[in-house]
N, C-alpha and C positions, 0 to 999 in steps of 0.2 A: 603253400597251403597251411593254414593254422590247424594244429591238432590240440584238442582239449582233453585234459586228463580226466575230467569228470564226465558227466553225461553230455549228450549233444544239447547245445543251448536251444531253448524253446523260443519261438518268436513272440509268444504272448504269455504273460504271467498274470494271474489274478492276485490281487492284493487287498487286504483289509485297510481301508482308509483311516488315517489318523484323524480323530475328532479335532476340529479347530480349537476347542477349549483345552485340549491336552497337548497341543504342539509346544515343543521346546525350542523350535526354530521355525521361521516363516516358510522355509522350503524343505521341511522335514519329509523324508521318504518313509513309507511303512517298513518296519523291521522284517515282516514276512516276505516282502518283495526283495529286499536286499539279500536275505538268506537264500531265497530261491535262485537268484542270479549268481551268488557266490558258490552255491552248490553245483551249478552248471559249469562254472569256469575255473574252479580251483579244487584242490584236495587238501586234506588235513596237513598241517605243517608248512604249507606254502605261505609266502609273504603277500599281504594285501596292503596297498598304499592308497590313502585317501587325501588328496591335495586340498579339499574344501570340506573339512570335517563337520562343520556346523554343529548339529546336535549329537554327533557321535554314533549315528546309526550303523555306519559301516564298521567302525571299531567294535561296537557291541556285538554285531553279527560275527565278526571275525573271532572275537574272544569266545563266544558261545560255541562256535563251530571249530575250535582248535586250529585257527590260523594265526600266524604271527601278523602284527599290523603296525603300520606307521601312519600317523595322522597329522595333518597340518591345519591350523586354524588361526587366522590373523586377529579375530576379535576376542579379547580376553573374556568377555561375558559369555560367549558361546563356548569357548574352551572350558571355562569353569563348570558350566552346565553339563557339558559332555563328560567330563571327568566324574562328576557326581553321579550322572546317569549310569555310567559303566560300573562304578563301584557299587551302587545300589542294586543293579540287576545281575551282578555276578558274585555277590557276596555268598560265601559258604554258610548255609543255614543249619547243616547237620554233619556229623562226622560219619554217619551211617547211611 
């Protein structure tokens, strides 16, 4: 039997849809959906692995939620976009 360290996983998650004109990848998942799933199945400090990184949504969620992460992406175009996205969304804006 699987034991989850976080809360019991829900069978249905509500998510804010990514507007088609703002998609960084054709199969991009909403960040709030990935965060909800990650919150259900992992705890801070654990390792998250994404074998099909695409736009980097899983990596971004992991970084924001204090999880370690490893991501793989074959297409350099998507890899470059995901690195830029993570850098832009996790940049420190204040020291206070």
